[in-house]
C-alpha positions, 0 to 999 in steps of 0.5 A, a space after each residue: 286654885 279653888 277646888 272641892 278638897 273633900 270630893 277630890 280626897 274621897 273619890 280618888 281615894 276610893 278609886 286608888 284603893 280598888 287599884 291597890 287591892 287588885 295590884 296587891 291581891 295576894 297580900 290583901 286576900 291571898 294570905 301572903 306576905 313579902 318575905 325578901 331577905 330585906 324585909 325578914 332581916 329587920 323583922 327578926 330584929 324588930 321582934 327582939 327589940 319589941 321584947 326589950 322594949 316591953 322589958 325596959 318600958 321604953 325605946 331600946 337604943 342598942 341592939 346586941 344581937 347583930 354584929 356583936 351590938 350596934 345602935 338602933 335609932 341612929 343607924 335607922 333601925 326600928 324607926 317605925 316606933 318613932 314615926 308619929 303617924 304610926 301610933 294612929 295606925 296602931 290604934 286600928 292594928 294595921 299590919 305593916 303591909 297595910 300601912 305601906 298600901 295606905 301610904 301608896 293611896 296617900 301618894 296618889 291623893 297627894 298627886 291628885 291634890 297637887 294637879 288640881 291645884 295646878 289647874 288640871 282637869 279631874 281626868 288628867 289629875 287622876 292619870 297623873 296620880 295613878 302614874 306616880 302611885 303605881 310606878 314600878 319603883 313604888 311597887 318594887 319598894 313594897 315587894 322587896 322590903 324597902 318600906 321606908 323608901 315607899 313611904 317617904 316617897 309618898 310625901 313628895 307630892 304633898 311636899 310640893 303642893 304645900 310648897 306652892 301653896 306656901 309660896 303663893 299664899 303664905 299663911 299660918 295654916 300653910 306653914 304649919 301644914 308644910 312643917 308637918 309634911 316635911 317633919 313626917 316625911 323625915 321621920 319616915 326615915 329614908 334620908 336619901 328620898 327626903 334629901 331629894 324631895 328638899 332638892 325638888 322644893 328647894 329648886 322650886 323656891 330658888 326659881 320662884 325667888 329669881 322669877 319674883 325678884 324682877 317685879 317691883 315692890 315685891 321685897 316686902 312680900 318676898 320677905 314674908 313668903 321666905 320667913 314663912 317657908 323658913 319657919 316651916 323648914 325649921 319646924 319640919 327638921 325639928 319634928 324629925 329631931 328625935 332621929 336626926 340629931 343622934 343620926 348625925 352624930 352617929 354618921 362619922 362612926 358608920 360605914 356611910 360616914 367613916 371615909 377620910 372625907 367623912 362621907 361614903 367612899 366614892 366607889 361605894 356611893 356610885 355602885 348603882 349608877 344609872 347608865 344613859 343607855 338604860 334610859 331605854 327601860 323608860 320605854 321597854 321594861 325588859 330592854 336590859 332584862 327587866 331584873 334578876 338573873 336576866 338583868 344585863 345592864 350596868 349596875 351590879 344587880 337590880 330587881 326592876 326596870 325604871 319604866 314609866 309607861 308607854 302611854 305616859 311618856 308620850 303624854 308627858 312629852 306633849 305636856 313638855 312641849 305645850 305647857 306654858 309658864 314658869 312651872 313648866 320650866 322649873 319642872 323640866 329643870 328638876 327632871 333633867 338635873 335628877 336624870 343627870 345626878 342618876 348617871 353617877 359615875 357614868 356622867 360624873 360632871 354633875 354627880 361629882 359637883 353634888 357629891 363634893 359640895 352639897 352637904 350630906 350628899 356624900 353620905 348616900 349611895 345608889 345614885 339611880 334612886 333619884 329617878 323617883 323624882 323623874 318619875 314623879 315629874 313625868 307623871 305631872 307632865 303627863 297630866 298636862 299632856 292629857 289636858 292638852 289633848 283634850 283642848 286640841 282643836 276638834 276636826 284637826 289632826 295636830 301637827 306633831 301626830 304623824 311625825 311622832 308616829 314615825 319613830 314607832 313606825 320604823 321600830 315596827 317595821 324593824 321588828 317585822 323585817 329585821 327581827 333576826 338582825 336585831 337579835 344577833 345585835 343584842 346577843 353580842 351585847 349581853 353580859 355573861 351571867 354568873 355561874 358560867 355554865 354554858 347551858 345556863 348562859 344560853 338559856 338566860 340569853 335566850 330568856 333575855 331575848 324573849 323578854 326583850 321582843 315580847 315587851 317591844 311588841 306590847 309597846 307597839 300594841 299599846 302605842 298603836 291603841 293610844 294613837 288610834 284614840 287620839 285619831 278618833 278623838 281629833 276627828 270627832 269620832 268619840 266623846 271627850 268622856 270616852 277618850 279620857 276614860 280610854 286613855 286612863 284605862 290604857 295607861 293603867 293597864 300598861 303600868 299594871 302589866 309591869 307591876 304584876 311581873 314585879 308582884 308575882 313573877 312567873 317561874 320563867 322570868 328569871 326572878 324569884 317570887 318574894 311572896 310567902 305564906 303567913 303560915 311560912 312566916 309563923 313557922 319561920 319564927 318558931 324555934 327549931 333544933 339549932 335555935 332550941 340548943 342555943 337559946 337554952 344556954 343560959 350563959 353570956 355568949 355569942 355565936 359565929 354563923 359561918 358562910 352563908 349564915 353569916 348575914 342571917 339575922 333570924 337568931 335575934 328573934 330568939 335573943 341569941 347574940 350574933 357576930 354576924 347579921 345584916 345592916 347597911 349602916 353598921 359601925 365603921 370600926 366593926 366593918 374594918 374589923 371584919 375586913 381585916 380579920 377574915 370576916 372574924 373567922 379566926 379562932 383568936 378573934 372568936 375567943 375575944 368576941 365571947 364566941 361560944 358556938 359556931 353555926 354552919 351548914 352540916 355539909 361543912 365540916 370542921 376539924 380542929 382540936 379546940 372546936 368540937 361538935 355538940 349538936 346536929 339538927 335542922 335550921 330554918 332559913 328564909 330559903 328553907 330548912 337547912 341541915 345544920 351543926 353547932 360546934 363549941 369553941 373550947 376555952 372561949 372567953 367570957 364577956 369580961 376579963 382581966 388581962 396582964 399584958 397591955 401593949 401599945 401599938 400602931 393601929 396598922 399592926 393591931 390586925 396583924 397581931 390579933 390574927 396570929 394563930 398563936 395569939 391568946 387574948 386572954 393573956 395579952 391585948 393591944 391598945 392605941 394608948 399607953 396603959 401603965 398597968 402591969 399586975 402580977 396577979 389578976 383580980 376576980 370578977 364576981 358577977 356580970 349583969 347585962 341590959 340593953 343600956 347598961 353593963 354592971 361588972 363587980 370586981 375585986 383585986 389586990 392591985 390595979 387591973 386592966 379590964 376588958 369588955 367584949 363589947 364594941 367600942 363606941 365612945 360616942 354613947 357608951 360611957 364607963 363608970 367606977 363606983 359612979 365616977 366617970 373613967 376613960 374607955 380604951 380601944 382594945 384590939 381595935 374593936 373592944 373596950 377596956 378600962 383601968 380598975 383600981 385595986 379593991 372591991 368596985 362596981 364597973 358600969 357601962 351606961 349608954 348615954 341617952 341624952 342626945 335621943 332625949 333632947 331630940 325627942 323633946 325638940 320633936 314634940 315641941 315642934 309638933 305642938 308649935 306646927 299644929 298650933 299654927 294650923 289651929 290659930 290659923 283656922 281660928 283667925 279664918 273663922 273669926 274673919 
């Protein structure tokens, strides 16, 4: 279809901007930021990585401040620097929040463009666009620090639009444009959302291929279409190669690919499966408690409902019933498929098919995340539905009108006359809140009911207004302009009410507000007495944050290396280590990890002859100031040392050996391979120099030695050299690195192998150039024709 792209872009973009400004007013004008742990943790590490980047004059591929060290790009950390559009945003010095809001607006414009391509009216296209742009999933991702999910999902309408264009009219311009969109979406690096996008467009191509194959004389045209689409997909993957080539190689080493099957453990992968009963949240957002403390559904926890709008859903149903053509059946198939996959373990037939047989699908967790496709498709169907209403025969009430009202009428009567019965029915099904205090349980259950009944009445109110509008429209009581405007406003208000509860929850909602002042963030990253003490120690060491502090990554912002931290895709070897060593909380284990200090809440006390108090003071956390204490470990080990006794043992026995309280890693270590070294005297280490990508150790000895480096064993990237010659790295104590050093004076180096990243970067740049070149050459040909 031909339409004025510029007008669609600018007018809708302006309207979407106003909506986003209203929705996120506390951020844009109120001096606030979203400060969930999921946003503060990567922010802390990013501060350290920014400093490292300036220091080395390039991209840091290793982060030594969390989990005793782990990769960056290949574990999907610090990826904004590898997202090509980011460099445009940085020209204008946009903040992280502003970039996310731009992506929200971008998603709305994409929906608008797609729906206009699908022959929807301007009003219907605008409705569908806002339904997707501000669906609670998208808003929640911004609020809770999952910007990569939001920004990746923003590309879905653009990917489908250009897929349709590429199929209907294969050209160099469409091929290059589709490649850019697919590539940038992959670069935004939420692989799971991108994977779902490829499922969506892949199903479109498959259905269109089957549909078109019935036509005679189509083989040549189909071949051209498939060739152009294949080129676009290859270039899209190529644009993202700088991220995904290293990431694919990293997968077997991470918790998301380290199971016996090569993917995530099934129970881990299906932990957040969407129960079919929770479909009720599509209609009543608080039907399972909305989120936070009040949530009583089937997932471990959640912060938001999968609400789509009580105006949007009936419109989508009308669109499903009355829309004609193959695209309707494609979209409906994609919606049902996504819904069944989201059920995960609750309807394992469909989910298991994908988990077991589709490449890389088993690397993902949180099955209900695929509901973003359901929400997107419902928004498209809602636009179709509004157009159907607009085209309804004037003066005639549609046949479906009264049968559709009936269920809502019955529900209304049950709220009026059977409210107590309904309340008792639900109270029996509420799950027991965490904590178990009777008064707290009663208060939370009371809150759950209040939320449920309140949302139910809001739903009835909006449904009443909606069907009243339809009745007035069908009876010629209002104009088309008034009708469409009122429906859009009604749908907008309905969704915004829910979104505002996510952005600004009130204190009686059972949910914690994620809004914090910019001043708080500034103060959060100012040194406190605990940090000052640690940062002023110039030696090489790690800290062990105890208890609730273990997952705090704030120490990274000050260059303090920690045994703890937070990352969803940490090294599998480190995860195994933590699980088998009481979370690294034993003294022999701490010594071998170069742990010099323990940091813990001051309320906790340590009574051990080899651990003594050195500092008390306040420590800033995301929850506020915390009285804390620093304890020093006596006779802690340095970053590297020589050892006399090297014993080969089975992997299953390593954990038992190193967790023994009598074990001393200074004297003995355990390896999986036989090491024929038994020095009578230990050599000397004259110096240890470390940077992000290299560790250099100067040694001197009169006989062959075994050197242990207290760094995580990661043979894929860290390569060992002696005097420039490559040598074998041994896995020591299940986690660390060890090398055989011959007698004499030597320089031992551990160097991070950048070849995979550099190759990916080259492929990405070349693919970007080719994609832009296709568009440019296509425009040139169009001009001369």
